[in-house]
C-alpha positions as CSV (number, residue, x, y, z in Angstrom):
1,P,-6.4,9.8,-2.5
2,L,-3.1,9.3,-1.5
3,E,-0.1,11.0,-3.7
4,I,3.5,10.2,-3.4
5,L,5.2,13.7,-2.6
6,P,8.9,15.0,-3.6
7,P,11.9,13.7,-1.8
8,N,12.9,14.7,1.7
9,D,16.1,15.9,3.4
10,S,17.4,14.0,6.4
11,T,15.6,16.3,9.1
12,G,12.4,14.5,9.2
13,D,10.5,18.1,8.6
14,S,6.9,17.4,8.5
15,N,6.3,19.8,5.8
16,P,4.4,18.1,2.7
17,D,7.2,19.8,0.3
18,A,9.6,18.0,1.9
19,D,8.6,14.3,2.3
20,S,10.2,11.3,0.7
21,P,9.3,10.0,-2.6
22,N,8.0,7.3,-0.7
23,D,5.9,9.0,1.5
24,Y,2.0,8.7,1.1
25,Q,-0.1,12.0,2.3
26,W,-4.0,12.6,2.6
27,N,-5.0,16.3,3.2
28,G,-1.9,17.0,4.7
29,I,-1.6,14.0,6.9
30,T,1.7,11.7,5.8
31,L,1.8,8.2,6.3
32,K,5.6,8.1,6.2
33,T,7.5,5.3,4.7
34,E,11.1,4.7,4.4
35,D,13.3,2.6,2.0
36,L,15.2,-0.4,3.9
37,R,18.6,-0.2,4.4
38,Q,21.1,-3.0,5.9
39,D,22.7,-0.6,8.1
40,G,19.5,0.5,9.6
41,I,19.0,-3.1,11.4
42,Q,18.3,-2.2,15.2
43,S,18.0,-4.5,18.4
44,W,14.6,-5.3,19.3
45,S,15.1,-2.8,22.5
46,L,16.0,0.0,20.8
47,I,13.0,-0.7,18.2
48,Y,10.8,-0.7,21.3
49,Q,11.7,2.3,22.5
50,A,11.6,4.4,19.4
51,C,7.9,2.8,18.3
52,S,6.1,2.2,21.5
53,G,5.0,5.8,21.5
54,C,2.7,5.5,18.5
55,V,0.9,2.7,20.1
56,A,-2.4,3.3,21.6
57,N,-4.6,0.9,23.6
58,V,-8.3,1.5,22.7
59,S,-12.0,1.0,24.6
60,A,-15.1,0.7,22.7
61,I,-18.4,1.0,24.9
62,D,-21.2,-0.2,23.8
63,A,-24.7,1.1,24.3
64,N,-25.4,-1.7,27.0
65,G,-21.9,-0.6,28.9
66,N,-19.8,-3.8,27.4
67,V,-16.0,-2.5,26.7
68,N,-14.5,-3.7,24.2
69,K,-10.7,-3.7,24.0
70,G,-7.9,-3.4,21.1
71,S,-4.8,-1.4,20.1
72,A,-4.1,1.7,17.4
73,V,-1.4,3.0,15.5
74,V,-0.6,6.7,15.3
75,M,-0.6,7.6,11.6
76,S,-0.4,11.5,12.1
77,S,0.9,14.1,14.6
78,D,-2.6,15.5,14.9
79,G,-4.6,12.7,16.1
80,F,-5.3,10.2,13.2
81,L,-5.1,6.3,14.5
82,I,-5.7,3.3,12.5
83,T,-7.1,0.3,14.5
84,S,-9.7,-2.4,13.8
85,S,-13.0,-2.2,12.6
86,H,-14.4,-4.9,14.8
87,V,-13.2,-3.2,18.1
88,V,-15.0,-0.2,17.4
89,L,-18.0,-1.4,15.4
90,Y,-20.6,-0.8,17.7
91,A,-19.1,1.6,20.2
92,N,-21.3,4.5,21.5
93,D,-18.2,5.9,23.4
94,I,-14.1,5.6,22.3
95,Q,-11.5,5.8,24.9
96,V,-8.2,6.2,24.1
97,N,-4.8,5.7,26.2
98,L,-2.0,6.9,24.6
99,Q,1.3,7.3,26.9
100,G,-0.8,7.3,30.1
101,S,-3.0,10.2,28.9
102,E,-6.7,9.3,28.2
103,Y,-8.4,10.8,25.2
104,S,-12.1,10.8,24.0
105,A,-11.8,9.5,20.0
106,V,-14.4,10.1,17.1
107,L,-14.9,7.4,14.6
108,I,-13.6,8.7,11.1
109,G,-14.7,5.5,9.0
110,L,-14.6,1.9,9.0
111,D,-14.6,-1.1,6.6
112,I,-15.7,-4.4,8.2
113,A,-14.4,-6.3,4.9
114,S,-10.9,-5.5,5.6
115,D,-11.8,-5.0,9.3
116,L,-9.7,-1.8,9.5
117,A,-11.1,1.7,11.0
118,V,-9.7,5.1,11.7
119,I,-10.2,6.9,14.6
120,R,-9.3,10.8,15.8
121,I,-8.1,12.1,19.1
122,Q,-8.0,15.7,19.7
123,A,-4.0,15.9,20.2
124,N,-1.1,17.6,18.5
125,S,2.7,17.0,18.3
126,L,1.9,13.0,18.5
127,T,4.9,10.4,17.2
128,P,3.3,8.8,14.3
129,A,4.9,5.8,12.9
130,V,6.9,5.2,10.6
131,F,5.5,2.7,7.9
132,G,7.9,0.2,5.8
133,Q,7.6,-1.4,2.3
134,S,5.5,-4.3,3.3
135,E,5.7,-5.7,-0.2
136,L,9.2,-6.5,0.2
137,S,8.0,-8.6,3.4
138,A,9.4,-12.4,2.9
139,P,8.8,-15.5,5.0
140,G,11.6,-16.0,7.4
141,D,11.9,-12.4,8.2
142,D,12.5,-11.4,11.9
143,I,9.5,-9.2,13.1
144,A,7.8,-8.3,16.2
145,V,4.3,-7.2,17.5
146,L,4.3,-4.3,19.5
147,G,1.1,-3.9,22.2
148,T,-0.1,-4.6,25.7
149,S,1.2,-7.8,27.4
150,Y,-0.8,-10.2,29.4
151,L,0.3,-8.1,32.5
152,G,-1.5,-5.0,31.3
153,N,2.0,-3.6,30.4
154,A,3.3,-2.1,27.1
155,G,5.7,-4.7,25.6
156,I,7.3,-5.8,22.5
157,S,7.2,-9.7,21.2
158,P,9.7,-10.6,18.7
159,G,9.0,-13.4,16.4
160,T,9.2,-14.4,12.7
161,M,7.3,-14.0,9.4
162,V,5.7,-17.5,8.6
163,S,4.0,-17.0,5.3
164,C,2.6,-13.7,3.1
165,A,-0.5,-15.0,1.7
166,E,-1.7,-13.6,-1.4
167,Q,-5.0,-13.0,-1.9
168,Y,-6.7,-14.9,1.1
169,A,-10.2,-14.8,1.3
170,Y,-11.2,-13.1,4.5
171,R,-15.1,-12.3,5.0
172,G,-15.3,-13.0,1.2
173,F,-12.8,-10.1,0.3
174,P,-9.8,-11.5,-1.0
175,M,-6.6,-9.8,0.3
176,D,-3.0,-10.1,1.0
177,L,-2.3,-11.3,4.8
178,F,0.5,-11.8,6.8
179,E,0.9,-14.9,9.2
180,L,3.3,-15.1,12.2
181,N,4.6,-17.2,14.9
182,I,3.6,-14.9,17.4
183,P,0.5,-15.8,19.6
184,V,-1.3,-12.6,20.9
185,N,-4.5,-12.0,22.8
186,A,-7.8,-10.3,21.8
187,Q,-6.6,-6.8,22.6
188,Y,-3.8,-6.5,20.2
189,S,-6.2,-6.3,17.3
190,G,-4.8,-3.1,15.6
191,A,-1.6,-3.3,16.9
192,P,1.2,-2.8,14.6
193,V,3.6,-5.2,13.3
194,V,7.2,-4.0,13.1
195,N,10.5,-4.9,10.9
196,Q,14.0,-4.5,12.6
197,Y,14.4,-1.0,11.0
198,G,11.2,-0.1,13.2
199,Q,8.9,0.5,10.4
200,V,5.5,-0.7,10.7
201,I,4.9,-3.4,8.3
202,G,1.2,-4.6,8.9
203,I,-1.9,-4.5,11.7
204,I,-2.5,-7.3,13.7
205,N,-6.2,-8.8,13.5
206,T,-7.1,-10.9,16.1
207,D,-10.5,-11.7,14.3
208,I,-9.2,-14.0,12.0
209,D,-7.6,-16.0,14.5
210,S,-10.9,-16.9,16.1
211,Q,-12.3,-18.4,12.5
212,L,-9.0,-20.5,12.4
213,S,-9.3,-23.5,14.9
214,E,-5.7,-24.3,15.0
215,S,-4.2,-20.9,15.0
216,A,-3.2,-21.0,18.8
217,N,0.5,-20.7,18.3
218,T,0.3,-18.0,15.3
219,S,-1.2,-14.6,14.5
220,F,-2.5,-12.6,11.1
221,A,-1.7,-9.0,10.2
222,I,-3.1,-6.9,7.3
223,P,0.2,-5.6,5.5
224,I,0.3,-1.8,5.2
225,H,0.8,-2.1,1.3
226,V,-2.9,-3.2,1.9
227,A,-3.9,-1.0,4.7
228,K,-2.7,2.0,2.8
229,G,-5.5,2.1,-0.1
230,I,-8.1,1.7,2.3
231,V,-7.3,3.9,5.1
232,D,-7.3,6.5,2.3
233,Q,-10.3,6.0,1.5
234,L,-11.6,5.7,4.9
235,L,-10.2,9.7,5.3
236,E,-11.8,11.0,2.2
237,Y,-15.3,8.8,2.6
238,G,-15.8,7.5,5.7
239,Y,-16.2,3.8,4.3
240,V,-14.6,2.3,0.9
241,P,-17.2,3.0,-2.0
242,G,-18.3,-0.2,-3.9
243,R,-18.4,-2.1,-0.8
244,P,-22.1,-3.9,-0.3
245,S,-23.2,-3.8,3.4
246,S,-25.9,-5.9,5.2
247,G,-25.5,-4.7,8.8
248,L,-25.1,-7.6,9.8
249,T,-22.9,-9.6,12.4
250,V,-23.0,-13.3,11.9
251,A,-21.1,-16.3,13.7
252,E,-21.3,-20.0,13.5
253,I,-22.9,-22.5,15.7
254,P,-20.6,-24.8,17.9
255,T,-20.9,-28.1,16.4
256,A,-21.9,-29.6,20.4
257,Y,-24.5,-26.9,20.9
258,A,-26.0,-27.7,17.3
259,M,-26.1,-31.2,17.7
260,Y,-27.6,-31.0,20.9
261,Y,-30.7,-28.4,19.7
262,K,-30.5,-30.4,16.5
263,Y,-29.9,-27.1,14.6
264,P,-29.0,-27.6,10.8
265,S,-25.6,-26.3,9.4
266,C,-26.2,-22.6,9.4
267,V,-25.0,-19.2,10.8
268,Y,-26.5,-17.3,13.4
269,V,-27.1,-13.4,13.9
270,A,-24.8,-12.3,16.5
271,A,-25.7,-8.4,16.1
272,V,-27.9,-6.2,13.7
273,N,-27.3,-2.4,12.9
274,E,-30.3,-0.7,13.6
275,S,-29.9,1.8,10.9
276,S,-29.5,-1.3,8.1
277,T,-32.1,-2.6,5.9
278,A,-31.5,-6.0,7.7
279,Y,-33.1,-4.8,10.7
280,E,-35.9,-2.9,8.7
281,A,-36.5,-6.4,7.2
282,G,-37.0,-7.7,10.7
283,V,-33.9,-9.7,11.2
284,R,-33.0,-9.6,14.7
285,K,-30.1,-10.9,17.0
286,G,-30.4,-14.7,17.9
287,D,-31.9,-15.1,14.2
288,L,-30.5,-18.4,12.1
289,I,-29.8,-17.7,8.4
290,L,-30.1,-21.0,6.3
291,S,-29.2,-19.9,2.6
292,A,-29.1,-16.6,0.8
293,N,-30.4,-16.3,-2.6
294,G,-31.6,-20.0,-2.4
295,I,-27.4,-21.1,-1.7
296,K,-27.2,-22.7,1.8
297,I,-25.4,-21.0,4.2
298,Q,-22.9,-23.2,6.3
299,S,-20.4,-20.8,7.5
300,V,-19.6,-16.8,8.0
301,D,-17.0,-17.0,5.4
302,Q,-19.9,-18.2,2.9
303,T,-22.1,-15.2,4.2
304,D,-19.8,-12.9,3.5
305,A,-18.6,-14.4,0.1
306,R,-22.6,-13.7,-0.6
307,I,-22.7,-10.4,0.7
308,H,-19.5,-9.4,-1.4
309,A,-20.6,-11.3,-4.2
310,H,-22.9,-8.0,-4.9
311,A,-20.3,-5.4,-4.8
312,G,-20.4,-3.1,-7.8
């Protein structure tokens, strides 16, 4: 588990015995956090210069050669990165581009419920992100998203914190969530949200955007105070103990499509993990799910809620 370490001097030394009381560590890897100070507010230009080196592009290639692109945040100098689980879920090969250098990455662990994953590249002396106290965030705060622009270049998108939802039901799993007035593309999933101190306070999740039909001008992020505990368990176990897993990726049928083919209100199976019990039971891509344990299923959220009802 993450442990709180003793106070740090001002040198930024990575020695575990010299970290601040708000730093978190797993197995010698320190997730840096710092207290907020009014005199530490910086311009977005300076923050971009200081923080862009901790953001990576991720390309995940599946067995059929399809490429899923996303972003990642460097969490330690020796190559551990945080990204979104849906980016790397079915990857046979993971490639990371960090400051123009290409690396092969291995999957350390992922959690479908929170859509978080940890990957690692073989590299040393990287610049890790500084993680801030996201629990202090509030609507109206100035924030920015770091990631890859539509032109393919590294960029920064300043904006405002719209809301800080508590216990939002995502995939049937309740967790806190940030809403930002910054529209982003799918490749931003796993990208960092930073405050005006240059601290990472959230991880972008574009999968939530796809589930909300009226979210074109907003984006969503998982707060760092939520992500820390999950990342800690991914590093230790490779998964989050107690989470049920079906091995299924489901999606909702578009209304027009359902009406044309006269499908009932239900969801369809978009993918099945071949090592899962669902696959062994005969569930295949394209199957329709009408109910679970006798309860009618009409949405992805309902499906996930039924799955997570069996946690324990």
